[in-house]
N, C-alpha and C positions, 0 to 999 in steps of 0.2 A: 154246291158249296165246297165239295171235296177238292176242287181245283184251287180254292183260295186259302186253304189251311197252311200249305207250305210257304207261300210268300209272307203270310202273317207271322209265321214262326220265325222267319228270317229277320223280321223287323221288330221283334219283341224286346230286344236288348238296348236299342239306341235311347237317346235322351228323350225327355218329355215332348220336346217340340217335334221330333221325328215321329214318335208314336202317334201324337195328335194328328199330324198331317196324313200319315199313312192310314190311320183308322178313319179319318174324314173321307178319304177316297174310297175305302172299302164299303162304307155305309152310305155313300151317295146314292140317291134314288134318281133314276132316269125314267120316271113313269110317264112323262108326257112326250113332248116332241124331241127330235134329235138335237136341236139347239139348246133345249133345257138340260139335256144330259151333258153337253160339252162345256157349258159355262162354269160350273163348279170345278171341274177337272182343270180347266185352264187357270182358274184362280189359285188352285193348290199348286200347280206347276210353277206359276209365277212366284208364289209365296216361297216355295222351296229354293228357287233361284236367288231370291232376295236374301234368304237365310245363308246361302253359300257365300254370297258377296259380303254379308255382314261378318260371317265367321272369318273370312279371309282378311277383312279390314281389321278385325280385332287381333288376328294373328300378327299382322304388320305392326299394330300399335304395341303389342306385347314385345315383339322383336326390338322395336325402337327403344322401349323402356329398358329391356334387358341389355342392349348394347351400351346404353348410358351407364347403367349400374356396373356392367363388366369393365367399362373404361375406368370408372371411379375406383373399382376394386383393384384393377391392375396398377393404376397410377399410385394410389395410396399404399398398396402393398410394396411396390418398388421403393417409394420414398421412405416409408417407415422401416423397411428392411435395411436400406442404406443408412438411415439415421441410427438404427440399433447397432449396426456394425461399426459406424463411426464412434458412437458413444462407448461401445465396448473397448475399441482401440484407445480412445481418449482416457478411459478409466485405467487401462493398463499403463499408459504413459504417465498419468497423474500418480498412480501408486508408486511407480519407479521414481518419479520426481520427488514425491514426499519422502521416500526412503533415503534418497540421495541428500536432500536438503536437511533432513533430520540429522544425518551423519555429519553434514557440513556444519550445522548449527552447534553440535556437540564439539566438533573439532575447533571451531572458532572460539567457543567459550573457553576451552582449555588454552588455546594460544593467547587469548586476551589475558587470562590469569597469569600466564607465564610472563607476558610482556609487562604487566603491571608490577610483578615482582622484580623484574629486571630493571625497570625504571626506578622503582623505589630503592633498589640496591645502588644504582648509579647515583641517585640523588643523595643517599646516605653517605656514599663514598666522597662525593663532592663536598657535602656539608662538613664531613670530618676533615678533609684536606683544607677547607677554608678556615676551620677553627684552628687547626695546627699552624696554618700560615699566619693567622692573626697573632697567635701565641709567640711564634718565632719572631715576627716583626716587633712585637712589644719587647721581647727580650733583647733583640738587636738594638732597638732604640735606647733601651736602658743602658746596655753595655756601651753603645756609642757615646751616650751622654757622659758616662763615667770616664770612658777613655779620653774623650775630648777634654774633660776637666783635668784628668791626669796629665795629658799632653800640655795643656796650658800651664799647669803647675810646674812641670818639668822645664818648659821653656822659660818660665819666669825665674826658676832656680838657676838655670844655665846663664840667663841674662845677668842675674845678680852676681853670680860668681865671675862671669867674664868681665864685669865692670867693677868688681871688688867692692860692691856696695855692702853696707851694713845697716844698722839701725832698724827703722821700721820696715824697710824692704826686706831685710833679712828675716824679720819676724813673720811677715806675710808669707815669704817663701817657705819658712819652717812649718807654718800651719798648713799650707797647701800640700807640701810633701808628705806630712804626716797623714793627711786625709787620703792621699794617693796610696800610701803604704797600707793603710787600713783597708781601703777598698779593694786593692789588688794584692793582698798579702800573699796568697798562694801563687799567683802569677809571678810576682817579683821574686818570691822564694825560688821558683824554678829558673827565673831569668838570671839571678846573681849567684856568684859563688859565695860560700860562707864568709870569706874574707871581705868580699865586696858588700855583702849584706850587713856585716858588722860595721864596716866603714860608714855606710850610709846611715845606719842607726846611730852611730856615734856622732855623725855630723848633725843629725836632726836633734840630738840631745843638747849639743853645745856647738852651734855653728860658729860662735865668735872665736872659739879656740883655733879655728882654721885661718884667722887673720892675725897680723902682728899686734902686739899689745900697744906699742907706741910707734905708730907709723911715722916715717920720715917724710921728707919732701915728696919722695916717690912712694906711693902706697904699694905695699906688697902683701902677699899672703903666704902662709906656711906651705911647705911642700905637699902636705896632705890635701890642700885645696885643689891642686892639680889632679890628684887622683880622684877626688870626689867629683870634680868637673867632668872628667872622662867617664866616670860611672853614670853620672846623670845624663850625659849626652848619649851614651849607649842605650840607657833606659828610654830616652826620648825617641831615638831611632827605632828601637824595638816596638814601642807603643805605636808610633806612626805606621810602621810596617804592618803591625797586627791590625791597626784600624783599617788600613788600605785593604788588607787581605779579607777582613771581616766584611767590609763594604762590597768587595767583589763577590764574596760568597753570598751575601744578602741579595745582590743583583741576580746571581745565578739561581738562588732559591726562588726569587720572585719570578724569574723567567720560566723556571721549571714549573712553578705553580700555575702561571698563566697558561703554559702549554697543557698541563694536566686539566686545568679548569676548562679550557677550550675543548679539549678532547672529550671530557665528561659531559660538558654541555651539548656537544655535538651528538654524543651517544644518547643522552637524554632526549634531545630533540628528535633524533631518528627513531628512538623507541616510542616517543609520544606520537610521532607522525604515523609510524607503523601501527600503533595501538588504535589511533583514530581510524586508519584505513580498515583495520580488522573490525572495529566496532560498527563502522558504516556497512561493511560487508555483512556482518552479523545481522544488522537491522534489515538490510535488503533481503537476506536469506530468510529471516523469520517472517518478514512480510510476504515474501514469495511462498513460503511454506503455508502460512495461514490462508493465502489466496488459493493455493493448490488444494488444500483441504476443503475449502468452501466450494471450489469448482468441482471437486470429486463428489461432494454431497449433492450439488445441483445436477451434475451429470447422471448420477445414479437415480435421482428422482425423475429426471427427464427420460432415462432409459426405462424405468418402471412404467411410466405413463405410456411411452411408445409401445412397449411390449403388450400392455393391456389393450391399447387401441388396436394393435395388429391382430391380437387374438380375437377381439370382438369383430374386427373387419373380416377375418377369414370365416368366422362362424356365420356372419350375416351374408357374405358372398356365397358361401356354400348353400345356405338355405335358399338364397335367390336362385342359384343354379338348379336346385332340386325343384323349387316351385315352378320355374320356367319350363323345366323338362316335363313336369306333370301337366302343366297347362297346355303345353304344345301337344303332348300325347293325347290328352282328353279332347282338345279342339280338333285334332286330326281324325280321331275316331268319330267325332260329331260330323265333320265334313264328309268323311267316308260314308257314314250312315245316310246323311241327307242326299249325297250324290247317288248312292245306291237306290234310295227311295225314288229320287227323281228319274233315274234310269228305268226303274220298274214302272213308274206311272206313265212314262212316255212311250212304252212299248206297245206294239199291236196286240199282243196277247192280253196285256192288261186292259186295253181298250175293249176287247171282246168280252173279257171276264166281267168288267164293270157294267157293261150293257146287260149281260144276263143277270147279274146280281141285282142291279137296280130294278129290272123288270119283275123279277121274282119277289122282291121285297115290297113292291107296290101292290102286288096282288094280295099280300098277307098283312097289310097295314090294318090297324084297328084305330078307330077314332079316338079312343081314350089315350092310347099310347102316343098318338100324334099330338094331342093337346099337351101332354106332359113334356114331350120333346120340345114343342114350340115354346112352352112356358120357360123351360130351362134355357133355350136358345135366346129368348128375349132378354132374360136376366144377364146372360153373358154378353150379348150384343150391347145392351144398355151400359153396363159397367165398362165394357171394352172401349166404347166410344167416349165415355166420360173420362177415363184415365188414359186414353190414347194408347191402348194395348192391342196391338195387332193379333197377338196370340189369343186373347179372349174373343176377339171378333171371329177369328178362324175357328176357335173352339165352338162358337155358336153355330157355325155352318156344319161342323162335325156332329153336334147334337141333333140338328135338324135331320141329319141323314140316318143316325142310328143311336142307340143307347147301350152299346156294348159295355161289358164289365171293364174292358180295357180303357174305355173312355173315362169311367169313374176313377180308375187307377191313375190315368194321366192327370185328371183334375187333382187327385190327392198329391201326386208328385209335384204339380205346379204350385199347390198351396204350400207344401213343405219347402220347396225352393224359395218361394217368395218370403216365407217366414225366416228362413236362414239368411236370405239376402238382407232382410230388415235387421236381423240381429248383427250381421257383419257390418252393415252400414252404421249402426249405432256405435259399435266398437271402434270403427274407423273414425267417426266423429269425435268420440271421447279421446282417442289417441291423438287426433289432429289438434284438438283444443289444448290438451295437456302439453304436447310437444311445442306448439306455438307459444304458449304462455312461458314454458321453461326457456325457450330460445329468447323470447323478449326479455325475460328477467335476467338471464345470463348476459345478454348483450348490454343491458343497462348497467349491470355490475362491472362488466369489462370496460365500458366507456368511462365509468367513474374511476376505475383503476388506471385507465389511460391518462385521464386528466391529472390524477394525483401523482402518477409516476413522472409525467412531463413537468409538473410543478417541482417535484423533488429534484429532477435533473437540472432545471434552471437554477434552483436554490443552491445546489451543490456546485454548479459552474461558477456562480457569483462568489461563493465562499472560497473556492479553489483559486480564483483570480485574486481575491483579496489576500489570501495567504501567500501567494506567489509574490505579490507586491511587497508585503511585509517582510518576507524572507530576503528579497533583494535589498530592501532598505537596511535591514540588520547586517547583511553582508557588507554593504557599502560603509556602514558605521564601523564595523570591525576593521575593515581595511584602513579607514581613517585613523582609528585608535592605534593600530599597529604601526602606521607611518609616524604618528606623533610619538609613540613609544620609542621607535628607532631614533628619531631626531633628538628626543630627550636624552637617550643614552649617549649619542654622539656629543651633544652639548655638555653632558655631565663629564664625559671623558676629557673633553677639552678644558673644562673648568678645573678638573683635578690636576691635569697637566700644568695649567697656569698656577695652581696652588703650590704644587711641588716646586716649581721654579721660583715662585715668590718666597716660599719658606727657605729654600736653599740660598737665595740671594740675601735674605734678611739675616740668616745665620752666618753667612760668609762676611756680611758687613759688620755684624756684632763681633765676630771673631777678630777681624782686622782692626776694628776700633778698640777692642779690649787690649789687643797686643800693643797698639799705639799708646793707649792710655797707660799701660804698664810701663812702657819705656819712659814716658813723661814722668809718671809717678816715681819711678826708680831714680830719676835724677832730681826732680824738684822736691821730693820729700826727704832727700838724703841730707845729713848734717855734715858740713865741711869743717874739719878740725883745724886746717891750716889757717884759718882766718885770725887766730889769736897770736901768731908768731910775731907779727909786726909790733906788738906792744911790749915785748920783753926788752929790758935794758941790757946791752952787751957789757962784757967785762972790760973791753978795750974801747977804743973810739967807736962812736956810733956808726952803724953801717949806713950806706946810702938809703934813701927812701925806698921802701918796699912796695908791694902791690897795694892798690887801693882795696878797701873792704869789698869782698865779693857779694853782690846782691843778685838774687834770683830775678829773672825777668818778670816784671810786674804783670805781663799779659798771660803768664802761664796758667794762672788760676782760671781765667776766662776760657782759655782754649780747652783745658781739661773738663771744665763744666759743660762746655758745648758738646764735647765728645761724649760725656756721660749722658747728656740729654738725647744726643742722637742714638746712643745705644739703647736708652730707655724707650725712645720712640720706635726704634726698629723692633725691639722685643714686643712692644705694644702692638705694632702692626702684625708681627708674627702671630701673637695670641689672637688678634682679631681675625686674621686669615684662617687660623685653625678653627676658630669658632664658626666662621662663615662657611668653611668647608664642611664642618659637621652639620650645620643647618641645611646646606645645599644637598648633602648626601641624604639627610633625613627626609627632606622634601622630595628628592628624587625617588627614594625608596617608597615613600607614601604614594607618590604619583604612579610608580610602577605597580604597586599593590592595587590601587584603585582602578587603574586601567585594566590590569589583568582580571580583576573581579568583574569589571564591566564587560570585558571580552567574553569571559566565562559565562556570565549571565546571558549575554546575547547569543553565544553559541548554544547554550541550553535552550534558549527560546527558539533558535533556528531548528534545533533537533525536535523540540516539541511540535513546532509548527509544521516541520517536514513530515513528522509522523501523522499529524492530523490531516495534512494535505494528502498524503499517501492513502490514508483510510478513506478520505472523502472521494479521491479519485477511484478507489476500488468500489465504493458505494455507487458512484456515478456510472462506472462500467456495468455493475450489476443492474442498476436501474435501466440503463440502455438495453441490456439484454432482456430485462423484464418487459420493457416497452415493445421490443421486437416480438417477443412471445405473445404479448397482449394483442398486437396488430395481427399476428398470424391467427390467434384464436378468434378475433373479431371477424377476420375474413372467412374462417371456417364457419362461424355462426351465421354470417351473411349467406354463405352458400347453402348451409343447412336450412335457413329460413326460406330461401328461394325454392329449394327442393320441396319443402313442406307446403308452401303455397301452391306449387305446381301440382302436388299430389292431393291437396286437401281443399283448395278453393271451390272446386265444383261440388264436392260433397257438402261442405258447410253452406254454400249458397243455396243449394237445392234440397237440403235435407228434409225440411218440413213438407215440401211439395211431394218429394219422392216417397216419404213415409205415408202421407195421406193417400197417395195414388195406390201404393202397394196394399194398404189396408182395404181400400175399396175393391181392389182387384181380388184379394183373398175372400172378402165377403161375397163378391159376385160368384166366385167359383163355388163357395159353400152353398149358396142358394141354388146354383145350377145343379149341383150334386143332389141336393134335397129334392129338386124337381124331378130328377132322373130316377130317384129311388123307387118310385111307384111303377115304372115301366116294365112290361112283360117282355123279357128277352129270351124266353125259352125256345122260340122258333129258330133263333140264330145259333143256338148251342147244339142243334142236332147235327 
């Protein structure tokens, strides 16, 4: 036995299966024929060869699994690293964008305030200019009216003086001139010299003194009448020149006002247009700023998730590398041990050694020991066949050959390994069930999120389309209102032009008719003194028959009445035209106000709807991003589910059967060990 101690020492460290097989060969008995000795050895050799093949197959399976995990690690590590880098770059860009748009928003708010102040100033300036123009126009109209009345009075006075009229015409002239003197006292004082002013005043006090007391056949007037006639004509010319100058100045003022008004309105329009552009730019900037802040928050959340995933991935892949390395090392040691045992068992030296050992052991067998070994072998063989365990069947053969202490240790090792495998398999089952349930639950939730998100996208798309149609309708309505407002302005301008012409024509007609009526009145209302001369008796012989009694034309009254009626009608038409102009202007202003209010309301509605549309488009964009993320997560869950089924289906399907077989295997080993406990092994320890 001294020759066998060294080989057994070499084989003391390998795994349980190697120890069992090596011990089986050392304890084999070849007590009978040469054929009986060779049959167990051949079975052991074949068993070891099968073990080598199985170990190599398991190594290939491990390598395949490791390659898949390594591929997964490499792909996801690369993708997530790129995603993290992209997210970090996007965060930097978003931070810069937020800073820029925050500054732009502040700048635009300041510019809008300045533009509003500028528009208000221009509007106030235009309102002030309009008020001044109205005041100037009212003053001009009043002065023009007074001047026209004064000119009419002066013309009447000149006419009366030129025709040497007296009586009622003289009285009318006196009243008109006095009114003119009162109205234009300061102006006439500047216009006339003191002497002329005194002459005119004297004339107004006693106009009859400027005519002969007893006119002859040819009516004449005192020399003073010529002077007063010239003064009045000069006054008339001055008033007419002043009126013409005032009218020219009024036209110039109106032209200047129109230019100022057009310039101010253009400035106001430009300011309002610029203001609207800035407000729109501000709205877009604020919307972009809010979107950038939201994108920044989402990107940071995504970055955090990717970093966490990458950290877990690196940890898992590192553990996988370590586990694969350890498994490869352990399996390689096992293959080396089995190969070494196989090499030892097939050598000539081992063959001779086993022959001597088996012969010696057969001589020293005891019947009691043989029964115990047989009992233990039967237990192992029965359990081995029942649970289909080749290792137990081989162990039965080993027990039949010897009951070494190392055999019992091998049994203990096998029991410990089986119990550990059982515990590991239970943990694997629990892990598989938990992970599959979690995967199923998360997949169901993600599918529900997918349906809800898709529904949200469809709803938002419908709402955006409806808002777009409503905005287009409002824009078309605003365009129509603006066109109508422009046409109404053009119509109002033409109506005002027609009104001005109508009033001017009516006033010119009244002026002409009044002048005509004054001429007629100056003649037909005049008393003719020469009509009584034919009735005086001469001192000598009677003169020849004189003129017939002068009678006024009987149709003069009707003509003057008609003229007065025409004048009254003309004034009535003028008053009606003025009233119609006021009504038309009021109606136009009301129409402009209502139209502008409607346009403003529609523009406000467009702004509100545009804001709502922009928000909903942002929400739809976010929802689409969410849907893309959900689809990615569903794909990841599906891949995870496939990996779990690949790793867990065999364990879950065969769990009960494998657990029962392992329990029976352990129980058989324990019974075999109990059967071996009574064997006497002292002769083998010498």
